[in-house]
C-alpha positions in Angstrom: 7.8 3.4 3.5 5.4 1.9 0.5 5.8 4.6 -2.7 2.4 5.0 -2.3 2.8 7.0 0.9 5.4 8.7 -0.7 3.2 10.1 -3.6 0.1 11.1 -1.2 2.8 13.5 0.4 3.5 14.8 -2.6 0.2 15.4 -4.1 0.0 17.4 -0.9 3.3 19.3 -1.1 2.5 20.3 -4.7 5.9 18.1 -5.5 3.7 16.0 -8.0 3.3 19.1 -10.1 6.9 18.4 -11.5 6.1 15.1 -12.7 5.5 16.8 -16.5 7.7 18.6 -16.7 10.7 16.9 -15.1 10.0 14.0 -17.4 8.0 15.0 -20.8 11.5 14.6 -23.0 11.9 11.7 -21.9 7.7 10.6 -22.7 7.9 12.6 -25.6 10.7 10.4 -27.1 8.7 6.9 -25.8 5.6 8.5 -28.1 8.0 8.4 -31.4 8.3 4.4 -30.3 4.5 4.7 -31.2 3.7 2.3 -34.5 1.4 4.5 -36.8 -0.8 1.4 -37.2 -2.1 2.4 -33.6 -1.8 6.1 -34.1 -3.7 6.5 -37.1 -6.5 4.2 -36.5 -9.1 4.0 -33.5 -7.0 3.3 -30.2 -7.0 2.8 -26.4 -4.5 3.9 -23.9 -3.3 2.7 -20.5 -0.9 5.0 -18.5 -0.1 2.2 -15.6 1.1 4.3 -12.7 -0.6 7.5 -13.8 0.1 10.0 -10.9 -1.8 13.0 -11.0 -3.0 12.5 -15.1 -0.6 14.6 -16.7 -0.5 12.0 -19.5 -3.5 10.3 -19.8 -4.6 14.1 -20.4 -2.3 14.1 -23.3 -3.6 10.9 -25.1 -7.7 12.0 -24.4 -6.3 14.8 -26.8 -5.3 12.3 -29.5 -7.9 12.4 -32.3 -7.9 8.6 -32.6 -8.1 7.9 -28.9 -11.2 6.5 -28.2 -10.4 5.7 -24.7 -7.6 7.0 -22.3 -7.1 5.3 -18.8 -4.8 5.7 -15.7 -4.5 3.9 -12.3 -2.2 4.5 -9.6 -1.7 3.4 -6.0 -1.6 6.7 -4.7 -5.2 7.4 -3.8 -4.1 11.2 -3.8 -2.5 11.2 -7.2 -6.0 10.1 -8.3 -8.2 11.8 -6.5 -6.3 14.8 -8.2 -6.4 12.9 -11.3 -10.1 13.1 -11.2 -9.9 17.0 -10.3 -8.2 18.1 -13.3 -9.9 15.8 -16.2 -13.7 14.9 -15.9 -12.9 13.2 -19.4 -10.6 10.3 -19.0 -10.8 7.4 -16.7 -8.6 7.3 -13.8 -9.0 3.6 -11.4 -6.7 3.6 -7.8 -5.2 0.2 -7.7 -2.4 -1.7 -6.1 -0.2 -1.9 -9.1 2.0 -4.7 -7.0 -1.1 -6.5 -7.0 -2.6 -6.1 -10.9 -3.3 -9.5 -11.5 -6.7 -9.2 -11.2 -7.2 -6.1 -13.5 -7.7 -7.4 -16.9 -9.0 -4.4 -19.0 -7.5 -4.7 -22.4 -5.4 -2.0 -24.0 -3.7 -1.3 -27.5 -1.4 1.2 -26.1 0.0 0.8 -22.5 2.6 3.2 -21.0 5.1 3.3 -17.6 6.9 6.1 -16.7 9.1 6.2 -13.4 7.0 3.1 -12.2 8.3 -0.2 -12.6 11.1 -0.1 -10.1 9.0 0.3 -7.2 7.3 -2.9 -7.9 7.8 -5.4 -5.1 8.4 -8.2 -8.5 8.0 -6.2 -11.6 8.8 -9.3 -14.4 5.6 -11.0 -12.9 3.9 -7.5 -13.4 5.2 -7.0 -17.3 4.1 -10.9 -17.6 0.9 -10.0 -16.8 0.4 -7.1 -18.9 1.3 -8.4 -22.0 -0.4 -11.8 -21.4 -4.1 -10.3 -19.6 -3.7 -6.1 -20.7 -2.6 -6.4 -24.3 -4.8 -6.6 -27.3 -2.9 -8.7 -30.2 -0.4 -5.9 -31.6 -0.7 -4.1 -28.7 2.7 -2.1 -27.8 3.7 -1.7 -24.3 7.1 1.2 -23.5 8.4 2.2 -20.1 11.1 4.3 -19.2 12.7 4.3 -15.5 15.5 6.8 -14.6 16.6 4.2 -11.0 18.6 1.2 -12.7 22.1 0.0 -11.9 24.0 1.7 -14.8 22.7 4.9 -14.1 25.1 5.2 -10.6 23.7 8.8 -9.7 20.2 7.0 -9.0 21.4 4.5 -6.7 21.6 6.9 -3.9 17.7 6.9 -3.9 16.0 4.9 -1.6 17.9 5.5 1.2 17.8 9.7 0.2 13.7 8.6 -0.5 13.4 6.1 2.1 11.7 4.1 -0.3 12.0 0.6 -1.4 13.0 0.2 -5.0 13.8 -2.7 -7.1 17.4 -2.4 -9.2 18.5 -4.4 -11.8 20.5 -3.8 -14.8 19.5 -2.9 -18.2 20.1 -6.2 -20.0 17.7 -7.6 -17.2 14.6 -5.1 -17.4 15.2 -6.4 -21.7 14.9 -10.1 -20.3 11.6 -8.9 -18.6 9.9 -8.2 -21.8 11.8 -11.2 -23.9 10.4 -13.5 -21.0 7.2 -12.1 -20.9 6.9 -12.6 -24.4 6.8 -9.8 -26.2 8.0 -9.1 -29.7 10.1 -6.3 -31.7 11.6 -5.8 -27.9 13.6 -2.2 -28.3 16.1 -0.9 -25.4 18.1 2.2 -25.6 19.0 5.3 -22.8 17.5 8.9 -23.7 19.0 12.3 -22.2 22.5 11.2 -21.0 24.5 13.9 -19.7 28.0 14.1 -18.0 27.0 11.3 -15.0 23.2 10.8 -15.8 22.6 7.3 -18.2 19.7 9.0 -18.5 16.6 7.2 -19.1 16.1 3.8 -19.6 13.6 2.9 -22.4 12.4 -0.2 -23.4 9.1 -1.4 -25.9 7.8 -4.6 -27.0 4.9 -5.6 -29.2 2.1 -8.3 -28.1 2.1 -11.2 -30.2 
């Protein structure tokens, strides 16, 4: 099953409402990585895989955010995002075929999305080359990765294809795409949960 079909069904049964609750702690930690030179000046923001728009709305409320945009492949997510927010911009777009999307931003974030892509390395490369302004920052978080053993049953449980790689491979994807100052860490480790894998990089 395609991930978009799964997420469309989540909107239908209200499961999307738990996204902000489940991911806000990790996302707030990711936001701490945003440099002051972005937040203290006028900046544009993109949520890559925005779901129902909760993070887009959060950035819309930042004083210096002049454009807050969300893109997602799931039509029901985009419809719900638009119904909840008439200030931001939402675009339905096939994230696996992002290569024709060339709008540029100062800050791009992505939470729990990249492993649903068929070739995340190519997408990360496109983000660097074509979707970020010079000095722009890309920050991503994922819970499904090789070291997080308790997540590895998700593809079979959800009947959705997921791309699995270890944390060093994900770091390589950012470095090979040309990102500078690549950072990587795990947030929220507990018991058998390895935490959210967070990575960030700056476009030179």
